[in-house]
C-alpha positions in Angstrom: 50.5 -157.0 -51.9 48.1 -155.5 -54.4 45.2 -155.8 -51.9 47.2 -153.9 -49.3 47.9 -151.1 -51.7 44.3 -150.9 -52.8 43.1 -150.9 -49.1 45.6 -148.2 -48.3 44.4 -146.1 -51.2 40.8 -146.6 -50.2 41.5 -145.7 -46.6 43.4 -142.5 -47.7 40.4 -141.5 -49.9 37.9 -142.0 -47.1 40.1 -139.9 -44.7 40.6 -137.2 -47.3 36.8 -137.1 -47.9 36.1 -136.9 -44.2 38.5 -134.1 -43.7 37.1 -132.2 -46.6 33.5 -132.6 -45.3 34.4 -131.3 -41.8 36.4 -128.4 -43.1 33.7 -127.3 -45.5 31.0 -127.6 -42.7 33.2 -125.5 -40.4 33.4 -122.8 -42.9 29.7 -122.9 -43.9 28.1 -119.5 -43.6 25.3 -119.2 -41.0 23.4 -115.9 -41.2 23.2 -113.8 -38.0 19.4 -114.3 -37.8 19.6 -118.1 -38.0 17.6 -119.6 -35.2 16.1 -116.3 -34.1 12.4 -116.0 -34.6 11.4 -113.5 -37.4 8.8 -111.0 -36.5 5.6 -111.8 -38.5 5.3 -109.6 -41.6 8.7 -108.0 -41.1 10.7 -107.3 -44.2 14.4 -107.8 -44.6 15.9 -104.4 -45.6 19.4 -105.5 -46.2 18.9 -108.4 -48.6 21.3 -107.6 -51.5 22.8 -109.5 -54.4 26.4 -108.5 -53.5 26.5 -110.7 -50.4 24.9 -113.6 -52.3 27.8 -113.6 -54.7 30.4 -113.9 -51.9 32.1 -117.1 -50.8 30.7 -118.4 -47.5 33.9 -117.5 -45.7 33.9 -113.9 -46.9 30.2 -113.6 -46.2 30.7 -114.7 -42.6 33.4 -112.1 -42.2 31.4 -109.2 -43.7 27.7 -109.8 -42.8 27.3 -109.5 -39.1 23.8 -108.0 -38.9 20.4 -108.5 -40.5 17.9 -105.7 -40.5 14.1 -106.1 -40.6 11.4 -103.4 -40.6 7.8 -103.5 -39.7 4.9 -101.1 -39.5 4.0 -102.4 -36.1 4.9 -100.2 -33.0 8.1 -101.1 -31.1 6.1 -102.1 -28.0 4.3 -104.9 -29.9 7.6 -106.1 -31.4 9.3 -106.1 -28.0 6.5 -108.1 -26.5 6.7 -110.6 -29.4 10.4 -111.2 -28.8 10.1 -111.3 -25.0 7.4 -114.0 -25.3 9.3 -116.0 -28.0 12.5 -116.0 -26.1 11.1 -116.2 -22.6 13.6 -117.9 -20.2 16.3 -117.9 -22.9 17.2 -114.2 -23.0 18.2 -111.1 -21.1 16.2 -107.9 -22.0 17.1 -104.3 -21.5 14.3 -101.9 -22.2 14.3 -98.2 -22.5 11.9 -95.4 -23.4 13.0 -92.2 -25.2 10.5 -89.5 -25.7 7.7 -92.0 -25.0 9.0 -94.5 -27.6 10.1 -97.9 -26.3 13.3 -99.7 -27.5 15.0 -102.8 -26.4 18.2 -104.8 -26.5 17.8 -108.5 -26.2 20.6 -111.0 -25.7 20.0 -114.6 -26.4 21.9 -117.7 -27.5 21.1 -120.1 -30.4 23.1 -123.4 -30.4 25.6 -121.8 -28.0 26.2 -118.9 -30.4 25.4 -115.5 -28.8 22.9 -113.3 -30.6 21.7 -109.8 -30.0 18.4 -108.3 -31.1 18.0 -104.5 -31.0 14.5 -103.1 -31.5 14.1 -99.4 -32.2 11.9 -96.9 -33.9 13.4 -95.5 -37.1 12.5 -91.8 -37.0 13.2 -91.4 -40.8 10.7 -94.0 -42.0 8.4 -94.2 -39.0 8.8 -98.0 -38.9 10.1 -100.3 -36.2 13.6 -101.6 -37.0 14.7 -105.0 -35.8 18.5 -105.6 -35.9 19.6 -109.2 -35.4 23.3 -110.0 -35.2 26.1 -112.0 -33.8 28.4 -110.6 -31.1 31.6 -111.4 -29.5 31.1 -113.0 -26.1 33.9 -111.0 -24.6 31.8 -107.8 -25.1 28.7 -108.0 -23.0 26.3 -105.1 -23.9 24.1 -106.0 -21.0 26.6 -105.0 -18.3 
């Protein structure tokens, strides 16, 4: 009888531990730029200490976009991403007043990602926005 109770308690502990593990992994925060190549030398402009203090669940609800900047021209950045994501992305390019920009849709581990490359007129730098987006909203159509 004592062995059956001990076995039942051990089994319950294993099941509870397994459930906790899977629930915590499901709620683990994955940054929007996870799995997307980072442009060489680009600096993250929205790294702040506020989001680092949030719980993973709250961070996942709030942080939907990561912003990088580089001194390189937009055309060079667009070429980098087109090459890195060749065959794994859809690219929409546009030129405004002679300055190229692009919206790139890709997928990392079946999670849709979007990369927007533009010239920031205020700073003169190229801005790279990487984010998650809802699959129901397709910016490429």
